[in-house]
N, C-alpha and C positions, 0 to 999 in steps of 0.2 A: 503494499499501501505505498503510495505517494502523497505525502503530505502537501507538498511544495518543491516545484520544479523550478530553479532560476537557471533561467539562458543566459551566456554572456557574450556579446559579439561588439567586437573594436572595445572593450572595457579598459581599467586601470585598475592595478590593485597594486598597493605598499605595504605589508606587512611588518609586521612586528613595527619598529622605528620608523619605520619608512624611508630610510636609507637605500632601499633597492627596489625599486619601483618597475612594475612590471607593465609594457604597453601591448596595443592591439592583441586584448586576454579574450580568449574564446573559449565554449565547452561550455558542459552542464555541470548544475549542485543538485543533489536531489537530496532533501530533507523530510527526513520522519521522525516520530517523536522519541528515540532511539538509536536512531543512526542516520548516518551522512556518506554520501557518495559521490566524489568525483570523476566526473565522467569525461578524460579526455579533455582538460584544459591546456591550454595551449599559451604563452605568452613570448616576451621578448624583449632583452634589454638590451640598448645597443643593437650588436652585429649577435649579440647572445639570444640563442632558442630553446625554450624548456617545455616539456611537456610531462604534465602530472596525471597521474590515475589512483585512484584506489579507495578506499572508505574505511569508517570508524564507526563500532557497534557497542552502546551502552546500554543494552539489554539488561545484561547482570550486573548491576551496582558494583560489586567489588572485582569485578574483571573485565575492564577497558580492551578490546579486541583495533587492533590497526593492522592494518595492510597499504603498501605505500610503494609504486614504482614511478621515478622521475627521471627522464633522460633528458639530459644537455648539451648541448652543441655549440662550438664556442663561446666558451665559460670562461669571463675575463675572471683572473686570478686575484680580486680586490677585496678588501677589508669586510662590507658586508658579503661576502660570500666564506673568509677565513672564518668568522664570529658563528656560520651557523653549522660548523664543523665543529667546534671550541669543546662542546660539553662530550663528546665524543671520543677525544684524543687519549684521554688515561687508559693505557692495554693497547690502542690500536696498533703502537707501534711493535706490540709484540716481542718486549725484550725483555726476559726474564729477570725481575730483581733478585736481589739476594747476594750470597757470597761474588763478588765479582773479580777479585783478587786485584791486583795490582797493575800500574801503566796505562798499554792501552783500552783492556777490560775493561778497569777502573774509569777511565776516562769519557770509556763509548756508553757505561752506564748512567753517568752524570748528565754527558749531553743528551740523550733519549730521556731523561726525565725532566731536561730543563725544561724539552719541547712539548714531551705532555703536559705539562703543570703547566704552561705560561705562551702557547701555540702562537695567538695572537702578537706577544710580546716579540717572540724570537723571528719570525715574518716581516714584523716592520724591522728587526732590528737588518735583516741581513736583504732588506729592499724586496721578498722576492715577488716576482711580477711575471704572468704568463697565460696561454690560451689552452685550454682543452676541452676536451669531449669527456662527458660522464653519464653514467648508469648507478641506478639507486633502487634496490629493492629492500624494502625494511616490513618485519612482519612479528604482531606481539597477540599472542590470545591472553594477555593480562593473567597468566599465572605463571611461567617460568620469564627468565632470558630472554628477551625479543632475538631476532633472528635479521644480522642485516648483511648486505652486501653492497659496494661501494666497488667500482671499477672507473678508473679515472688512464684516459686516453690522453695524456699531453700534444699537442702541436709545437710550443713552444716553451721555452726556461729562460728567468734571465735572476741574477741573485747577484748579491757584493759578498765577493771572496776578497780577504786582505787589501779592504780598500778599492779595491777594481771591479767594476761589473762587467761578470761571465753570461755570453746566451748563447742560448743553442736553440734554432732552427730546424726545422723538418724534419719533429719528432716521430720517431714510431715508439710503438711497443705499448705496452698498458702496466699498471701498478692496481694492485687490486686489496682488498680488504674484506675482512668478515670480523672488524671489530676486535680482532683477538690478535692479529699481525697483519704483514703486509708480503704480498708477493709479486716481485717483479719481474715482467716477461719481456724479454726481447726489446727492453727501454733500451732509443740509441738518438741520436741527434747529432747534427752538423755544427759546429762553432760559427758563429758570427761573422767575425773578423778575418780567422785564418784560415778558415773552412776545415780544420781539422775535423776527424769525427769522435764520437765519444757512445758503448756503447754498454749494457749491463749485462 
């Protein structure tokens, strides 16, 4: 039973604090007493294109059920986007905490913990910029831990290293996370200035 059907056409949405506005929004939102469904919502932010489908059900007051699929094309890596991921950063890098010994392992542990605890601050510090495609699947039955899969396919990346900006273009491959660790799959790119290549 559909109590309310909202059809969006050429709309504008400004979620949260309004720092990331979506234009040309289209699609349907279906609302009932205990259920909401997002039916193929699409929109753009500059050159970025986004598509979201999903649902939430709160018929069981103790267990909110959520299912969400989102796809982004040519997404700019900018601060409003960073902040969306910040709540999920703890543990996302998959570094095993505990006794890491000394030297390189200890330094790596500290660096990973620093990124997980203050993601936005680290991105500002290194001046991280880039363009990428991304896909997200999120599912929760309100009982156990939610299941998440985030896949990012970078197109370009730039950051400051030792006060110099390093830029990669024509990137390929992907980075995937299930919220517990990262998988790098044939990640590579071309250095913008000297044409050298890098692959992981």
